[in-house]
N, C-alpha and C positions, 0 to 999 in steps of 0.2 A: 504494500499499499504506500509505504514512504516513497519508494523508487517511483511508482506512477505518479504521485503527487508531484515529486520532483521533475518528471518530465514536463508535466503540464504548466510547472512554474518556470521551467527554462523555455519553453514555447511563449509563455507570456510575456516574459522579460526580453526575448529576442525580438517579439513585436514591439514593445515599448521602446527598444534601443532603434528599431527602425522608424518609429513615430519621432523620436527625438532628433534623428538624421533629417527627417523632414523639416521640423521645426528650425533646425540650425542652418538649412538652405534660406530662410527669410532673413531680412535685415533685422539685426538685433542689437541692443545696447550692449557696452562693456559688461555690465552686471549680469545681463541675460547670457551673454558668452561664457562667463565665468560659471554660471549654473549649468549651461550645456556640457562644458568640461567635466564639472564635477559629476553630473549624472552619467555621462558617458563612463568616467572611470569607474563610478559605483557599479554600473550594469556589467562592465567588464569583470570586475572583481566578483560580483555575486555570481554571475554566470559561470565562473571558475570554481566557486564555492559550492554551487549546486552540483556540477559535475563531479567535484571530489567527494562530496558526500554521498552522491548516488554510487559512485564506484565502491567507497567504504562499506556501505551497506549491501552491495551487490557481494563483495567478498564474505562478508560477515554471514550473509544468508548461505552462501557456499559452504562455509565452515561449519556452520550450525547443522545443515543438512548432512554433511559428511560425518559429524560427530554422532546424530542421530542414528544414522545408517550403522555406524561402528559399536555404539554403546547401547543397542537396543531401545533407542528412543531417547536416552539420555544426553546430556550435554555438559561439559566440564563448566566449574564455577567462572573462570575466565571468561567464557562465551556471555555468561549472563552478565557480568560486569561491563563487557564490551557493549552489549545490547544496551543497557542503561546509559552509558556513555554516548553512544550512537543517538539514542532518544533525546538526550539532552542538547546534542548539538543540531538535531533536527529542529527541535523547538526553538531554539536560539536562531537559527536561521530562518525559520518562518517569521519571527518576529522582525528580524533584520530587513527580510523582503516586505513585510507589511509596511515598515518605516520608509523603505524606499519608495514603494508604490505610492504611498501618501505623499511624500516630497516630490515625486513626479508629477503627480496629479496636480498639486498646488501649483507648480511650474507651469503646467500646460493652462490652467486656469488664468495665469497672469500674462500669458503671451498671446 
């Protein structure tokens, strides 16, 4: 479920990045150009973060499935700990992306 949601978020933020490029093609003030640069950088960074977390979750899922097959449905304690850590990372990224979405929408409403 996390990976599927991250795929959706990647698509959404890629579309937002394209919208930002369209806005950047218009005449803008220096302040607006700074905002465009900031948002562009944030989209780039967060798309990398989405990719990295998606890969970490994919690797974790594979490891959990391997352990379940190897240990008759059980996994080791480290895998549970890693799962909790990934959950925290996922929730933190979701919050960061919500903040970026809000910042981007505020920018769009001002331009």
